[in-house]
Each structure stands twice: as structure tokens, then as C-alpha cells.
Backbone as numpy.savetxt, mean C-alpha at the origin, in Angstrom:
# Nx Ny Nz CAx CAy CAz Cx Cy Cz
-12.38 -6.96 16.89 -12.13 -5.67 17.07 -10.73 -4.98 18.31
-10.42 -3.77 16.99 -8.75 -4.24 17.89 -9.29 -2.04 18.54
-8.41 -2.01 19.57 -8.89 -1.05 20.77 -7.73 -0.25 20.53
-7.83 1.19 20.55 -6.81 1.63 20.63 -5.65 1.55 19.28
-6.79 1.99 17.92 -5.92 1.35 17.22 -5.18 2.70 16.41
-3.62 2.53 16.15 -3.09 4.41 15.59 -3.84 4.55 14.13
-3.95 5.59 13.51 -3.96 5.82 12.03 -2.98 6.87 11.96
-2.66 6.44 10.38 -1.71 7.59 10.08 -2.60 7.91 8.57
-1.37 9.27 8.59 -2.20 9.69 6.85 -0.99 9.64 6.15
-1.11 9.42 4.54 0.09 9.60 3.72 0.86 10.51 3.73
0.77 12.01 4.18 1.33 13.14 4.75 2.66 12.53 5.48
2.54 11.65 6.71 3.20 10.93 7.84 3.44 9.50 6.74
3.12 9.21 6.63 3.67 7.93 6.06 5.26 7.90 5.04
3.97 8.90 4.55 4.94 9.42 2.89 6.69 10.07 3.76
7.06 10.51 4.28 8.21 10.61 5.05 8.96 9.74 5.90
8.04 8.36 5.33 8.98 6.98 6.06 9.57 5.92 5.06
10.40 6.90 4.04 10.40 5.95 2.79 12.19 5.02 2.27
12.34 5.02 4.12 13.44 4.04 4.01 15.06 5.19 3.87
14.74 6.85 3.55 16.21 7.16 2.83 16.37 8.58 3.75
17.40 8.52 4.02 18.65 9.52 4.31 18.29 8.82 5.60
18.11 7.58 6.09 17.90 7.07 7.61 16.73 6.94 8.36
16.15 7.10 7.64 13.58 6.72 7.42 14.38 5.96 8.16
12.68 5.24 8.65 12.33 4.39 8.52 11.65 3.95 7.25
11.44 2.37 7.27 10.68 2.22 5.95 9.05 1.54 6.05
8.25 2.22 5.52 6.90 1.97 6.01 6.46 1.42 4.55
5.15 1.01 4.64 4.40 0.85 3.65 3.14 0.19 4.20
2.20 0.39 3.08 0.68 0.64 3.71 0.25 -1.49 2.89
-0.61 -1.97 2.97 -0.36 -2.59 2.18 -2.09 -3.25 2.79
-3.36 -2.92 2.38 -4.79 -3.41 2.15 -5.37 -2.69 3.18
-5.15 -0.62 3.65 -5.16 -0.30 4.32 -5.16 -0.38 5.55
-3.80 -1.50 6.24 -2.84 -1.41 7.39 -1.54 -0.96 6.81
-1.12 -0.87 8.06 0.03 0.60 7.83 1.32 -0.24 8.33
2.32 -0.79 7.93 3.97 -1.60 8.33 4.76 -0.85 8.77
5.93 -0.66 9.42 7.06 -0.67 9.19 7.95 -2.53 9.39
8.33 -1.86 8.14 8.99 -3.65 7.17 10.50 -2.81 7.47
10.85 -1.41 8.46 12.44 -1.66 8.16 13.33 -2.89 8.91
13.06 -3.51 10.20 13.41 -4.38 11.04 13.82 -5.72 9.76
12.68 -5.49 8.18 12.97 -6.93 8.04 13.61 -6.82 6.49
13.88 -5.85 5.83 14.47 -5.30 5.06 16.08 -6.24 4.21
15.93 -6.39 5.33 17.65 -7.81 5.38 17.57 -9.30 5.46
16.81 -9.36 5.64 15.91 -10.65 5.93 15.00 -10.46 4.79
14.39 -10.20 3.44 13.22 -9.98 2.53 13.83 -11.29 1.41
14.00 -12.07 1.50 14.34 -13.01 -0.19 14.33 -12.34 -1.54
14.34 -11.65 -0.98 13.65 -11.05 -2.88 14.60 -9.92 -2.68
15.54 -9.37 -1.75 16.34 -8.39 -1.47 15.49 -7.21 -0.77
16.34 -6.13 -0.44 15.75 -5.27 0.42 15.23 -4.41 -0.72
15.69 -3.98 -1.58 15.48 -3.39 -2.96 14.08 -3.03 -3.24
13.63 -4.52 -3.37 11.82 -4.62 -3.33 10.82 -3.88 -2.74
11.85 -3.79 -1.18 10.53 -2.96 -0.08 10.88 -1.65 -0.33
11.88 -1.56 -0.43 12.31 -0.17 -0.25 11.70 0.59 -1.25
11.57 0.15 -2.64 10.65 1.07 -3.87 9.60 1.31 -3.90
9.38 0.85 -2.53 7.00 1.29 -2.99 7.38 1.70 -0.88
8.86 1.82 -0.25 8.70 2.63 1.15 8.00 3.88 0.71
7.19 4.50 2.72 6.35 5.08 2.47 5.26 5.12 1.05
5.06 4.12 0.56 3.14 4.69 -0.72 2.64 3.33 -0.15
1.92 3.54 -0.72 0.69 1.70 -0.90 0.72 1.17 -1.56
1.04 0.04 -1.22 2.30 -1.02 -1.98 0.78 -2.32 -1.98
-0.01 -2.16 -2.19 -1.40 -3.51 -1.81 -1.11 -3.90 -3.12
-0.68 -3.14 -4.32 -0.80 -4.03 -5.86 0.44 -4.81 -6.06
1.67 -4.15 -5.27 2.85 -4.65 -5.72 3.21 -6.37 -4.83
2.50 -5.64 -3.97 2.52 -7.17 -2.86 1.53 -8.26 -3.24
1.41 -7.77 -3.54 0.05 -8.72 -3.77 -0.10 -9.67 -5.75
1.20 -8.95 -6.07 1.21 -9.39 -7.45 2.74 -10.08 -7.61
2.93 -9.89 -5.93 4.26 -10.37 -6.08 4.41 -11.33 -6.06
3.14 -13.01 -5.35 2.61 -14.10 -5.61 3.03 -14.35 -3.94
3.12 -13.69 -3.09 3.43 -14.14 -1.90 3.13 -15.21 -1.35
2.89 -16.17 0.08 3.17 -16.90 0.37 2.60 -16.54 1.70
1.47 -18.10 1.70 0.43 -17.46 3.30 1.12 -17.55 4.41
2.43 -18.18 3.94 3.54 -17.57 5.35 4.67 -16.32 5.20
4.26 -16.01 4.09 5.01 -14.36 4.10 3.78 -12.76 4.05
2.43 -13.89 4.20 1.84 -13.23 4.79 0.85 -13.00 6.53
2.33 -13.98 6.57 1.30 -13.88 8.44 3.42 -13.47 8.72
3.97 -13.17 8.16 5.44 -11.94 8.72 5.27 -11.33 8.06
3.92 -10.72 7.82 3.90 -8.97 7.98 3.29 -8.63 8.67
2.47 -9.39 8.98 1.38 -8.93 10.40 2.08 -8.38 11.10
3.17 -9.22 11.33 3.75 -8.82 12.96 4.95 -7.10 13.44
4.94 -6.43 11.36 4.97 -5.53 11.24 3.85 -4.03 11.07
2.87 -4.91 11.43 1.58 -3.63 12.01 1.97 -2.87 12.88
2.27 -1.64 12.31 1.99 -0.87 13.05 0.56 0.57 13.66
-0.24 0.19 12.68 -1.60 1.40 12.70 -2.14 1.18 11.47
-3.10 1.57 10.58 -4.03 1.30 9.78 -4.46 3.30 9.24
-4.32 2.70 8.02 -3.91 4.05 7.73 -5.50 4.96 8.19
-5.69 5.72 7.92 -7.36 7.12 7.96 -8.20 6.70 7.15
-9.16 6.50 8.17 -10.09 6.37 7.22 -10.30 7.10 6.27
-10.31 8.57 6.66 -10.13 9.27 5.26 -9.44 9.26 3.75
-8.54 8.86 4.06 -7.62 8.21 2.83 -7.31 7.16 2.79
-8.48 6.62 2.57 -8.18 4.79 2.50 -9.18 5.08 0.88
-8.59 4.51 -0.07 -9.36 4.54 -1.46 -8.26 5.55 -1.86
-7.88 6.89 -1.43 -7.46 7.69 -2.31 -6.99 7.41 -3.20
-5.20 6.73 -2.61 -4.70 6.59 -3.69 -4.78 5.32 -5.14
-6.15 4.84 -4.99 -5.32 3.96 -5.90 -6.56 4.38 -7.26
-7.17 5.76 -6.84 -7.98 6.44 -7.89 -7.06 7.08 -8.70
-8.10 7.20 -10.18 -6.68 7.70 -10.64 -7.21 9.25 -10.62
-6.19 9.88 -10.73 -6.00 11.74 -10.20 -7.30 12.94 -11.53
-7.35 13.29 -11.56 -8.29 14.15 -12.00 -10.20 13.56 -12.67
-10.13 12.34 -12.38 -11.27 12.07 -13.12 -11.72 11.56 -12.32
-13.59 11.13 -12.37 -14.19 11.41 -10.67 -14.78 9.84 -10.39
-14.46 9.38 -9.77 -15.03 8.10 -9.10 -15.86 7.92 -9.77
-16.70 7.06 -10.49 -17.56 5.74 -11.31 -18.34 7.41 -12.17
-17.03 7.80 -13.04 -17.06 8.15 -13.73 -17.91 7.15 -15.01
-18.54 7.12 -16.26 -18.42 6.37 -17.26 -17.78 6.56 -18.16
-17.68 8.12 -18.23 -16.60 8.66 -19.62 -14.94 8.92 -19.23
-14.03 9.40 -20.45 -12.94 8.99 -19.91 -12.13 7.75 -20.57
-10.69 8.27 -19.87 -10.15 7.27 -19.68 -10.23 5.94 -18.86
-10.60 6.75 -18.29 -10.49 5.31 -17.24 -11.59 4.13 -17.10
-12.35 5.15 -17.78 -13.70 4.14 -17.95 -13.47 3.19 -19.88
-12.31 3.56 -20.21 -11.70 2.96 -21.49 -11.10 1.96 -21.18
-9.67 1.71 -19.72 -9.15 1.56 -19.33 -10.18 -0.37 -18.28
-11.31 0.49 -18.28 -11.72 -0.39 -17.31 -12.30 -1.58 -18.21
-13.12 -1.09 -19.35 -13.38 -1.63 -20.14 -12.45 -2.79 -20.76
-10.88 -2.19 -22.02 -9.56 -3.12 -22.51 -9.04 -4.24 -20.73
-10.05 -4.22 -19.44 -9.03 -5.31 -18.54 -9.82 -5.69 -17.90
-11.17 -5.13 -17.83 -12.37 -6.09 -17.13 -13.61 -5.89 -18.31
-13.26 -5.45 -18.98 -15.25 -5.13 -19.79 -16.18 -4.91 -18.45
-15.89 -3.99 -17.46 -17.09 -2.93 -17.83 -16.38 -1.90 -16.57
-18.25 -1.15 -16.84 -17.55 0.14 -16.19 -18.55 0.41 -15.24
-17.45 1.09 -14.23 -18.24 1.03 -12.13 -19.73 1.95 -13.32
């Protein structure tokens, strides 16, 4: 268990989008990373990271097929964690209640996995 974990909210994270001389932070699995020093080293090019600067990047990171070595590199850039009150907020569809069994959200779940929560 970590002691003295620094928590960040999306209000602050979104300002670290790599634009106008700002640092580039990403969020992957509720962990906040300052990947600014790694941008020029990224094998796929810095734009693949900067596109997600200041945002929740778990899905593109996972879909990118990163190796265990790539994941071990990411750990070096951890600066904190997403504030507990904001976890899961960016993954929920806007305007629909979580757990709803009606509406477009349910339809999408039905198409993609066959289950509604």
C-alpha cells in the first residue's frame, strides 16, 4: 500500500494536455502519468500520446497492444492517482444513469456483449 498518494482531479489533468508548453499527462486505469519526458522516445511517435494528453487513455493504451515491457516503462512516469470521487466518471455514457436497462446504452451493450447491467 502506498503512503502519501497524490490525487488529481480531471479539472487539473485536462490542463496538462501538452499544448502551449504544458506537460502531457494521461490517465490509465486510474493512475496519472506525466509522460512528457517519454514523448520523443515513443516508438509509435509522440502524436499517439499527445492525442490523449489531459484525458482518460486506458482504452487506447490497452487497444494499442502494449507489451509488458511497455507497461513497465509507463510505471516510471506515475505521478499520482485519479481522485476516488472521479473514478469511472469518464467511462460512463453522458446523460444515462449507470445501471439503466433501457435506452441506447443498453442497446450498445446488447450489440457488443449481449448483456445489460
